[in-house]
N, C-alpha and C positions, 0 to 999 in steps of 0.2 A: 376075600382079600387071596388064600391058597393061588387061588386063579388069575389074577393079576399079576400077584407075586410070579405066577410060572408063567403067563406072557412078556411080565420084563427078560426075567430071565431068557426066555429059547430069544426075546428078538435082537438082544446083545450080541449071545452067544454067535446065534444066524453073523452078522454086521460083523463080526470083530475086529477088524482092521477098524473100522471106523470106534468102536470100546477101546480097543490099546490105545486107540491119539488119543481120545477126551480121559481114558487114565493118565496119561505118561506126561499132557499138558497138567493137570490138576494137580498129580505129584508134584511135580520138576516147581511150577511158580512157587508150592507150598512148604516144599524143603528143604530150597533155596536159603531165601533168608533167614528160619532157624537152623542150618544146622551150620551156615557162615556164624551166626549169634554166638551157637553153638563151642566151635571150633575156636572164635576168640576171648568167650570167654574160659575157656579152658587151657588156653594157650598164655594168654595174661596170669590166668593161675599157677597154671606149674610155672614164667619167667619170674611172676613176684617171689614166689619160695622159695626158689632157687638165689634169687636175687635179697632177703630180706635175710637169708641165716649166712648169706657173706658181711659183714661187717663193713670191710675196705681192701681196696686192689692200688698196690705198690706197680705199676711200669711206666716205662720210658715216656717220654714227651710226646703226645700225638693225639691222634682218635681215638677222647675214653671209652665210643662208642666202641672199638675194635679189639681195645685191649678186658672190656667185659666181657666182649663175648667169646674171647678167646679164653679166656684163663674162666669163664663158670662154668659155658657151652661147648669147649673145646674146635668153635668150629677152622680154626687155624688161615684167621684174616691175620693178612700180611705186618704183622707190628715188631717192629724194632724191639732187641733187647736190652736185658739189662746186666748185673755179673752178680754173682753171690754177693761179690763185695757188699751189696746194698742190704743183703738178709744177715749178714752181720754188725749192718749200721744201725738196720730195728732192730735184732736184737741186744744192743748197745741202749738201745734208748733205755732198758726196762719199763718198755708202758704198755709189755702183753707180750706173742711169739708171733713171728714169721711161720706162714708155711711155704714155699718154693714152686714154683711152676712149672716145667720146660715142655711148652705144645709146641711141638716141630714137628712130629713123624708120623708114621700111617704107619698100622702093618694090615695085607689087603683089606684097604679100606677105610680101619678103622684106627684113628686118633689114639698116638700114643703120648703119652702122660707122663712126665720123669714128676716124684713128690719126695716128699718120705712122710714115713708113716704118723704123722700127728695128721696129716690129710684126712685119712680113715677115720680116726677117731673123729676130728673136727666135725667131718659129712655124714658120720654114723652109722657109717660102713660095717656091712660083720659079713663075715666069710661062709659062702654051703660050704662048702669040700677044701679041703685044702690045708693049707700055709700063710702066712706075711713072706713079703720077699725079706731075704736076709742076706746072697747074695749076691753079684755080678750076675748081669746076664740072664736072670730068673723077672717074671711077669703075672701079674693078677690080674684077670681079666672079670669083663662084668660081665651080667647073667646074656645082654643080650647079644655078645659078641658068641659066648661059651654054644647061644645052641642058635646062632646066622653060620659058624662057622664047624658046628658039632666036635668042639675040642674039649677037652673038661681037662682032669689036673694030670703032671706027668705028658700030656704031646706039647708038642711045638709050636711055634709061633714067628715067622721071619718078620724080620721088618722089610715096609720099602724103597727099592732105592726112590735117590730124589730123580734121578737122570742116567733113566740107561742107557742113556749112549757116549756116559760119563765112562772110558774107563779106566783113569787114573783113579775114578775118588771110591768112599769105602764100602768094601763087602757091607754088602745085608747082614745083620745079628740076628742069627736060630737061635730065639731064646724058649726058654723051660717055664710051661705053664705050673705054676706053686699052690694057684689059689680061685679061684670064683668064688666073686661077690652074691651073696645076696638080691632078688633086684629090690630095685627102692625109689620107681616109678623118676628119674632123673637121667641124664647127660653121662653122670657116670654108668651109668648100664652098659652104653654103647662104647667105653675107652679098656685102652688095655692100659697097666700103672706099671713101670719100671721105679726103681731108684734114680736118682740124680746119674748117677754113676755110670748104670744102666747109657743112659740116651747121650751123652756123652760120646760112652764108644760108640753110638751109631754115627754121632757126630762126626768123630774121627778122630778126635781129644783122645785117646785113648785105646790101649792095640794092646795085643800080644801074637806073638809071631816066634821064632823058632830062637833058640839062643847060638847068638853068630859066631859064641867058640865053637857049636859044634855043626854050621853051616861046613857043607860037605860039595855043594857046588860053590867053587869060587868065581865065578860069572857073576854071584849075587852079591859080593863084594863090591867095596868102593875103593878100599884101605884102609889105614886104621892112621889115625891121630891120636899117639902118642895111647893114652887107655879106653880111648874111643873109637867104635870098628863101625864105618859110614857104611851102608847094604844102600841096594837098588828097590826100585818097582818088581821085580821078580822076588823079593826074599816073600815067602808066606804068611799071611795074617791068617790067626786065626777065627770065623767066623762061628763060631760057637763057644763059648765058654761054659765048660766043666771045670771040674775037682780040679782031675790031672794039671791044667793050665791057667788056671785062674790064679796062682802068683807068678804066671809070669804076663799079667797084665798089669802094664802101667799106663801112665798119663805124664803130660809133658806141658809142662808153665803152671800160671800161679794159678790155687784152687780161688781163689780169690775173681780170677779176670775169666773165669769160666760163665757162660750164659745160661740165663734162662728169660723163658718170656713176661712172669712179674710176679710176686710173691703177697698172697692170700694175708693180711695181716691182722690179729684177734687182739682188742685190745683185751687190758681189766676190766673197764668199764668205760662207760660214756666220759667223762672225763675225759679218761686214756686219751679216749678216742680223736676229742675236739684238740688237745696239747698237740698230737702227732701230726692233725691237718695244719695246724699254725709254723709246726716246724718246715712242712712243704713250702705254703705259701709262703711266708721270707725265705726261701732259697737254702735253712739252713740244711734241707735235707736236698739231694736232685731228684730229677724224674718228677712224677705227679704222683697223686693220693686220691684214688677216686670212693663216691660209692654209687657202689651197682644197683642202689635201691631208683636214688635219682637217676642215671641213666637209664635202668630199665623203664623207668616213668617215661621218661623222655619219646622215649623210640618206642612205646606201647601208642601212645599220643597220636601216630602217625596211620600206625593201623589202626583206631580210631575213625580217622579222618576216610580212610579206605572206608569201611566199613559204611558209614553215612553215605557216603557213596550208591555202593552196595546197593544199599537199602533202598535211597531213590530210587534210580532200576531198575531194583525187584517190585516196583509200587505200581511204579508206569505201565511196567510188562506184565504187571497180575492185572490192574483195571485192562488194558487192550488182552489177557486171554478169556478177562469175563465176555467183556464186547462180542471178543469174536465165539467164547460160546455159546452166549444170545443168539448170533445169529444159525450157528448150526439146528440151534435148537428150532429156530421160526421155520432153516429152513426144511430141517427134518419136517417139522409138520405139515407144513403147504408139500412136499413128496409124499408124506404117507396122508395127504388126503381120502382115499382112494380106500384105503386100509381100515383108517377113519371112522367112514361114510357104511364102509361094510358091518361095521361092531356095530354102529348107528341099529341099522338093516336088521339085520340080528337081536337087537333088543339091548342093545348094552346104553346104558346112561350114560351123559354127562360128563357124572363127577365117577364112574366105571372106569373111562377113559384116561378122563385128567387122574385115577388110581393107578392105574398100569402105566401112566405116562413117571407119575409122582418114582415110584419103586424102579423105573430106569437109570433114572435121576440122582435115585438117593445108592443104586447099586454102583454105579460109577465112582460117585463119592466115597463110594465107603470102603473099597479097595483099594481106590487114590490113596485113602488116610492110614487103611492098611498098608501102604507103597512105602505112605510118609515115616511113620513111625520106624521099621526095615530102617531104611536110610538114615535117620534119624541114631539110632541106636547103633548102627557099624562109625557112624563119624567120630563118638569117643577113637577107634582104633586107628585116624588118621589126625590125631590133635600135631603126635610128633613130625611128621613128613610138613606138616602144614606148617611147622614155626622155621623147620628148615626153610622153606621154598618162600616164604610170604613175609617172613617177620625176624630171622636175621638167617 
């Protein structure tokens, strides 16, 4: 047996290219259906866990899928905003408590999420270092953000401008990192959290600038109308909120009209959730309320249909591969006819030759299985990328 194993090994190493092609073919056709199934299964588990942990989402009427994707997974789909007036109305129902979420901006590619401190308690997010939000211009970052950008507590993070060519637009805001969250294995790991006031400053609804009474460059001023001093675009706006200029930051307009993307609503119990949904159904409350579990379930059903198509394709390709492998084996035996005849001449029996050929096939299959196991183990690292690319 040892001699047969050695002969099989030497043959495969001599014909390296053919051996590698066979190993790659068997590995790919074995891995693809199993790897895809694992990606879909783990994607379903992650998405459903997020949806099951979120009772209700309130947002503008429109696509419920975009609303849930934006609010739960921070993909920042183009959805219509609602106002803080809706948050106050939800609070007044006495059926639970709302958590506003404003997801519209990014910082170095990561979504900026404006929310309240209730969000961290609701999601069970804990700090790995630093502290929670306390002042305007501060942010708490997820573990993935800290790792990818190599930043920590005390560093700064600048919001990305919506349009680099909008010279009259709002300056990017330089935010101070005051906390880093413990990894949670959720979309929260890849988010930058601020309070709502900071996101409104980024939007341009609030700003800080020089005291107009102390401006020395008179070309900045349009004029005075009673107690009101009018300035033009030359007025210097603070692009970082610090302890020194924090008192100068102010907002314009009514707070109740300020925008948010949506509101998570945490009902007191199942009855309270049903009552609230009824008030939206009867138009007693504006906008729409959705159950994330229903939306995500419908979304995943489309993914399952794709998986069924892939499975069918893989079965057909697998059968074709087996036929090709059979053809290769038959041709190999024909090509190796002189080699087999030589073995017979040397006194090898038919069983011995079959043993050598069997070891060759066993080695190819064994190496292929090792490759498949390695690829399958690595598949788990790409679940988040798979969700972003093919699910949401």
